[in-house]
Backbone as CSV, one residue per row, in Angstrom:
resi,resn,N_x,N_y,N_z,CA_x,CA_y,CA_z,C_x,C_y,C_z
1,UNK,-10.327,-11.115,-5.228,-9.069,-11.723,-5.589,-8.064,-10.621,-5.934
2,UNK,-6.871,-10.733,-5.359,-5.813,-9.764,-5.633,-5.265,-9.910,-7.047
3,UNK,-4.815,-8.809,-7.605,-4.109,-8.839,-8.874,-2.743,-9.487,-8.646
4,UNK,-2.049,-9.071,-7.577,-0.767,-9.646,-7.166,-0.888,-10.112,-5.723
5,UNK,-0.341,-11.286,-5.404,-0.403,-11.811,-4.044,0.985,-12.269,-3.614
6,UNK,1.630,-11.513,-2.714,2.937,-11.947,-2.211,2.767,-13.114,-1.231
7,UNK,3.811,-13.909,-1.010,3.695,-15.056,-0.114,3.443,-14.679,1.352
8,UNK,3.943,-13.516,1.791,3.729,-13.059,3.164,3.438,-11.568,3.148
9,UNK,3.152,-10.994,4.340,2.941,-9.542,4.461,4.241,-8.838,4.814
10,UNK,5.381,-9.517,4.702,6.681,-8.965,5.074,7.485,-8.556,3.845
11,UNK,7.887,-7.294,3.790,8.759,-6.824,2.703,10.103,-7.521,2.755
12,UNK,10.620,-7.715,3.960,11.926,-8.338,4.145,11.932,-9.754,3.582
13,UNK,10.881,-10.517,3.869,10.804,-11.901,3.388,10.519,-11.963,1.889
14,UNK,9.632,-11.112,1.403,9.197,-11.178,0.001,10.179,-10.552,-0.972
15,UNK,10.673,-9.381,-0.610,11.516,-8.587,-1.524,10.793,-8.299,-2.845
16,UNK,9.450,-8.173,-2.774,8.652,-7.890,-3.965,8.498,-6.391,-4.164
17,UNK,8.620,-5.942,-5.402,8.346,-4.539,-5.707,7.653,-4.453,-7.062
18,UNK,6.843,-3.413,-7.196,6.112,-3.153,-8.436,6.411,-1.717,-8.821
19,UNK,6.821,-1.497,-10.058,7.201,-0.159,-10.509,6.513,0.186,-11.823
20,UNK,5.918,1.395,-11.850,5.439,1.986,-13.087,4.237,1.338,-13.748
21,UNK,3.385,0.672,-13.001,2.207,0.052,-13.598,0.948,0.862,-13.310
22,UNK,-0.070,0.643,-14.123,-1.391,1.213,-13.889,-2.357,0.037,-13.714
23,UNK,-3.038,-0.007,-12.567,-4.038,-1.035,-12.277,-5.411,-0.399,-12.455
24,UNK,-6.242,-0.990,-13.277,-7.597,-0.478,-13.484,-8.575,-1.574,-13.077
25,UNK,-9.388,-1.254,-12.055,-10.379,-2.207,-11.573,-9.753,-3.284,-10.702
26,UNK,-10.568,-4.240,-10.301,-10.093,-5.350,-9.497,-9.869,-4.981,-8.045
27,UNK,-9.138,-5.842,-7.355,-8.819,-5.660,-5.948,-7.329,-5.854,-5.760
28,UNK,-6.752,-5.147,-4.770,-5.340,-5.330,-4.479,-5.056,-5.017,-3.025
29,UNK,-4.342,-5.925,-2.369,-3.833,-5.678,-1.024,-2.463,-5.009,-1.160
30,UNK,-2.203,-4.024,-0.314,-0.918,-3.322,-0.356,0.169,-4.053,0.421
31,UNK,-0.222,-4.905,1.359,0.712,-5.543,2.286,1.805,-6.341,1.582
32,UNK,3.041,-6.218,2.110,4.144,-7.053,1.677,4.776,-6.690,0.358
33,UNK,4.462,-5.524,-0.187,4.992,-5.114,-1.493,5.494,-3.684,-1.414
34,UNK,6.583,-3.397,-2.123,7.053,-2.023,-2.300,6.488,-1.527,-3.628
35,UNK,5.699,-0.450,-3.553,5.019,0.112,-4.721,5.719,1.411,-5.122
36,UNK,6.153,1.512,-6.385,6.875,2.685,-6.877,6.225,3.203,-8.164
37,UNK,5.728,4.439,-8.125,5.179,5.052,-9.332,3.996,4.293,-9.917
38,UNK,3.179,3.709,-9.053,2.026,2.923,-9.492,0.764,3.781,-9.386
39,UNK,-0.163,3.586,-10.318,-1.452,4.271,-10.284,-2.542,3.203,-10.203
40,UNK,-3.423,3.334,-9.217,-4.587,2.468,-9.077,-5.812,3.279,-9.473
41,UNK,-6.620,2.752,-10.396,-7.823,3.434,-10.866,-9.020,2.497,-10.642
42,UNK,-10.045,3.013,-9.962,-11.258,2.224,-9.712,-10.942,0.840,-9.142
43,UNK,-9.998,0.793,-8.233,-9.546,-0.460,-7.636,-9.955,-0.492,-6.172
44,UNK,-10.341,-1.653,-5.669,-10.569,-1.820,-4.241,-9.224,-2.121,-3.606
45,UNK,-8.788,-1.230,-2.726,-7.480,-1.322,-2.076,-7.670,-1.829,-0.659
46,UNK,-6.918,-2.894,-0.302,-6.978,-3.423,1.061,-5.641,-3.231,1.760
47,UNK,-5.720,-2.995,3.069,-4.514,-2.964,3.906,-4.834,-3.681,5.209
48,UNK,-4.000,-4.682,5.538,-4.229,-5.510,6.720,-3.126,-5.379,7.772
49,UNK,-2.317,-4.327,7.718,-1.333,-4.076,8.769,0.066,-4.572,8.489
50,UNK,0.328,-5.098,7.303,1.657,-5.614,6.972,2.625,-4.515,6.570
51,UNK,3.856,-4.932,6.284,4.878,-3.990,5.828,4.545,-3.537,4.408
52,UNK,4.830,-2.268,4.127,4.557,-1.730,2.797,5.388,-0.468,2.592
53,UNK,5.782,-0.225,1.357,6.376,1.054,0.959,5.537,1.585,-0.192
54,UNK,5.087,2.827,-0.054,4.369,3.517,-1.124,5.207,4.719,-1.530
55,UNK,5.670,4.727,-2.770,6.483,5.836,-3.266,5.853,6.341,-4.552
56,UNK,5.361,7.579,-4.511,4.717,8.183,-5.686,3.594,7.309,-6.248
57,UNK,2.769,6.803,-5.343,1.618,5.987,-5.720,0.376,6.865,-5.710
58,UNK,-0.466,6.709,-6.735,-1.700,7.505,-6.820,-2.904,6.587,-6.820
59,UNK,-3.958,7.059,-6.177,-5.215,6.333,-6.104,-6.297,7.213,-6.730
60,UNK,-6.925,6.746,-7.808,-7.940,7.506,-8.525,-9.266,6.749,-8.436
61,UNK,-10.243,7.353,-7.767,-11.571,6.743,-7.624,-11.499,5.320,-7.049
62,UNK,-10.667,5.141,-6.026,-10.509,3.827,-5.391,-11.352,3.726,-4.125
63,UNK,-11.669,2.508,-3.755,-12.351,2.199,-2.507,-11.331,1.536,-1.589
64,UNK,-11.322,1.930,-0.304,-10.334,1.407,0.635,-10.988,0.545,1.693
65,UNK,-10.371,-0.595,1.986,-10.740,-1.464,3.094,-9.510,-1.559,3.994
66,UNK,-9.488,-0.781,5.057,-8.342,-0.769,5.964,-8.720,-1.585,7.191
67,UNK,-8.147,-2.785,7.282,-8.465,-3.727,8.350,-7.414,-3.685,9.445
68,UNK,-6.864,-2.525,9.687,-5.851,-2.330,10.713,-6.168,-1.006,11.387
69,UNK,-6.526,-1.051,12.647,-6.954,0.160,13.344,-5.813,0.846,14.093
70,UNK,-4.585,0.447,13.826,-3.428,1.059,14.482,-3.018,2.324,13.726
71,UNK,-1.910,2.891,14.151,-1.357,4.056,13.451,-0.975,3.721,12.009
72,UNK,-0.661,2.464,11.752,-0.296,2.054,10.394,-1.484,2.242,9.437
73,UNK,-2.670,1.803,9.849,-3.864,1.968,9.021,-4.177,3.431,8.775
74,UNK,-4.008,4.244,9.825,-4.219,5.693,9.687,-3.206,6.304,8.734
75,UNK,-1.973,5.809,8.768,-0.927,6.336,7.880,-1.252,6.047,6.417
76,UNK,-1.815,4.868,6.145,-2.220,4.535,4.772,-3.311,5.500,4.309
77,UNK,-4.303,5.732,5.164,-5.400,6.648,4.815,-4.869,8.060,4.576
78,UNK,-3.984,8.530,5.451,-3.400,9.868,5.277,-2.631,9.973,3.968
79,UNK,-1.851,8.944,3.644,-1.075,8.948,2.404,-2.008,9.117,1.202
80,UNK,-3.071,8.328,1.181,-3.999,8.361,0.038,-4.742,9.684,-0.048
81,UNK,-5.205,10.176,1.091,-6.017,11.394,1.099,-5.186,12.633,0.816
82,UNK,-3.992,12.694,1.393,-3.163,13.901,1.307,-2.152,13.871,0.177
83,UNK,-2.177,12.827,-0.634,-1.258,12.688,-1.771,0.197,12.849,-1.341
84,UNK,0.586,12.135,-0.308,1.978,12.138,0.142,2.859,11.502,-0.923
85,UNK,4.162,11.730,-0.842,5.101,11.174,-1.818,5.698,9.855,-1.375
86,UNK,5.851,9.654,-0.030,6.508,8.441,0.462,5.904,8.015,1.782
87,UNK,5.666,6.713,1.917,5.241,6.113,3.177,5.950,4.780,3.292
88,UNK,6.639,4.552,4.400,7.324,3.292,4.652,6.818,2.723,5.964
89,UNK,6.274,1.523,5.940,5.814,0.833,7.141,6.539,-0.504,7.199
90,UNK,7.437,-0.635,8.167,8.217,-1.868,8.329,7.995,-2.425,9.720
91,UNK,8.415,-3.660,9.940,8.299,-4.278,11.257,8.984,-3.427,12.302
92,UNK,8.335,-3.328,13.466,8.922,-2.586,14.567,8.659,-1.100,14.527
93,UNK,8.059,-0.588,13.452,7.742,0.849,13.412,6.241,1.001,13.440
94,UNK,5.803,2.001,14.189,4.375,2.261,14.284,3.831,2.816,12.979
95,UNK,4.475,3.858,12.475,3.990,4.454,11.238,5.081,4.658,10.209
96,UNK,6.335,4.578,10.585,7.400,4.853,9.635,7.428,6.320,9.290
97,UNK,8.399,6.736,8.497,8.479,8.149,8.142,7.386,8.542,7.164
98,UNK,6.769,9.652,7.405,5.792,10.205,6.470,6.400,11.440,5.849
99,UNK,6.415,11.498,4.545,6.956,12.700,3.903,6.233,12.965,2.607
C-alpha cells in the first residue's frame, strides 16, 4: 500500500507535489507526483512508467521495483544510483533532462 496515492500517473492531471518530507518504511510509487527535497529510508519504491519529477530526492537503504523497461525506468535507476539532482519525466519525453 502506498503512503500517498495520486488519482493518475500524470503530473499534468494531478498537480501533486511533496516537499521536504522524510518517509521511513512502507511502500511508495513515484508516478504522478513531483518530489522535492524528500528522503526515503528503508522504503520500497515503485515506478510504473508515469510522469514524475525528482528534485533533490534521496534514497537510503531502499528497495526498487521498476516495472517499466523503457528509458524512463533506466533514468529512475540512474537517478537513484548516481545521486543526480534533477530528473523530469513527462508525457512525450523518453527520459527528460538528466542533470
